[in-house]
N, C-alpha and C positions, 0 to 999 in steps of 0.2 A: 441440530443439524440445519444448516441454511439451504433453503431451496434456491437453486441457481436458475437465473433467467437464460434465455437464448443468447443474449449479448455477453453474459458472464462466461458461458461455455465457450463462445467464440474467442474471447480474450484468452482464456486458458489454453485453448487449442493453438492459438497464434504463438504464445509464449512457452508452450509445453510445460506449464507449471500450474498448480492449483493457486487460486486467488489468495488463499490464506497465507501463502508464502510470498507470492508475487507482489501483492500490494505493499507490505512493509518494505521490501527490498527497493522497489521502484520509488517509493516515497523518499526513502533516505538517499537514494541516488540522484533523483531529479526534482523532487518537490512536487507539490500538487499540480501547479500549472504545466510543468514540463511533462509530467506523467500523463495528464489528461491529453495534452497535444500528441504525444507519442502514441498513445493507445487509441486516439480518434474518438474520445468520448468527453462529455462535459465535466467540468469540475464538480458540479452538483451531483452527478451520478457517482463519481468517485467518492465524495463524502458519504453518500448514501451507502455505498459498498463498505467503506471503512466502518461505519456504524453497524451495518448488518453483520459484519464478520467480527464485531467487537474488537477492532484494532485500535489501540490507543495511540493518539498523536500527541506528543509533548515536545515543547521547545526548551532547550537548555542553553545557557550562556556558559562557555568554557574559557577561563582565563588562560593566558599563555603559561605553558608548563603543567596544565591540568589535563587529566584524561577522563573520558567517560566510558564506562564499561557496561555492555548490555548482555544479560544472561538469559538464556531460554530455560524455562522451567518445564517440567513434564506436563 
């Protein structure tokens, strides 16, 4: 279990979602710079949070006509 800082709790309260779910969604939606700007925190802080919550960030190249599927495991 990750011990959450006051800033982490403030972000969770603002978005009404736990960081464990919020961070991957926002990263996919806005990317790291956009996410940091929207949340009002530094990119370094966000990278630290991603590491702390063990959230994997991978880049993939998808050719036209290809699809990428993401599955959630238990």
